[in-house]
N, C-alpha and C positions, 0 to 999 in steps of 0.2 A: 278063638276068643278075639273079639274085635276091640280096637282101641277106642275109647271114648274121648273125644276132644271137647274142651270147653273153650268157647270163644268169648272174649271180653269185648265190650263196645270200645271203639277207639276213644282214647283220652282226649279231652278238650285241652288246648294249650292256651294259657294266658301269657301275654308278654308284659312284663313289668320292667320298664326301662329297657335294658339290653338282655335281660334274662328271660328265658322261656321256662314257664312253670307249668307242669302238667297238673291237671285237676284230678285228685284221687276220688275214686268212687267210694262212697260210704253207704252204710245201711240206714242212714237217717231217713226216717219216714216223713212224708208230708203230713202236716197237721193243719186242720181248719181252725181259724182264730175267730172268736166272737167279740173280744174286747181287749182293750189295752189296760193293763194292770198298773204299770209303772212307766212314767216318761219324765226324765229329768236330765240335767246337764251338770257335770262335775269335772273340773280340771281339764277341760278340752275334750271330754268324752261324753257320749250320749248313752244313757241307760234306758233301755226299752224292754219291758216284759209284757208278754201277751198271753191270754188265757182262752180256754174253751169252756163253755157252759155244759155241764153234764146233767141231763134230766133222765132219771131212771125210775120209771113207773110213778108211784105215788110218794117216793122218797123226796126229801128236801133237795132242791137243785144245788149243785156244787160247781165251783169254778176250779178247773185244773190249770196250773201254769204249764203252758206248752213250750215256751222258750224265753230265755233271758238273754237279750242281746246287749253287748257292750261294743261300742265302735267310736272311732275318732269322728270329729266334726266333718272332716273331709268325706269319709265314707257315708255319714248321715246325709250330707248334701247330695252325694251321688245317688243314694237310695231315694231321696225325695224327688230328684229329677226323673229317675226311672219310674217311680210310682205315678208321677204327674203324666208322663208319657203314656203309660199303660191305661190310666183312667181316662185321659183324653181320647184315646183310640176306642175304648169301650163305650164311651158316651157319644161318639161321633155317629150321626145318622147314617143309616145304610144307603149306599149309592144304588138307587133303584134302576139306573140305566143298565147295570150288569146283572140284574136279577134273572132267574130262569124264565 
């Protein structure tokens, strides 16, 4: 009988101040988002809920809430900056000098 070994991917480490925090792997599935359901600010926190449109045959389309995010303004600003960076890179014209 052979031993079956399971290998886990190496954990990513985030450093917060002087503390090293490993990122736990979870079973959270990626979801595609079609629209923003809720976006508001309350007591220094940002509330953001996103949804996906479900169209099943001839049935009436429905919107399923995919995620409800609550975050501080600091994290919201960081997320905005990251999204701006990703969008700018996605919209940047291709450099044709390096094309095949």
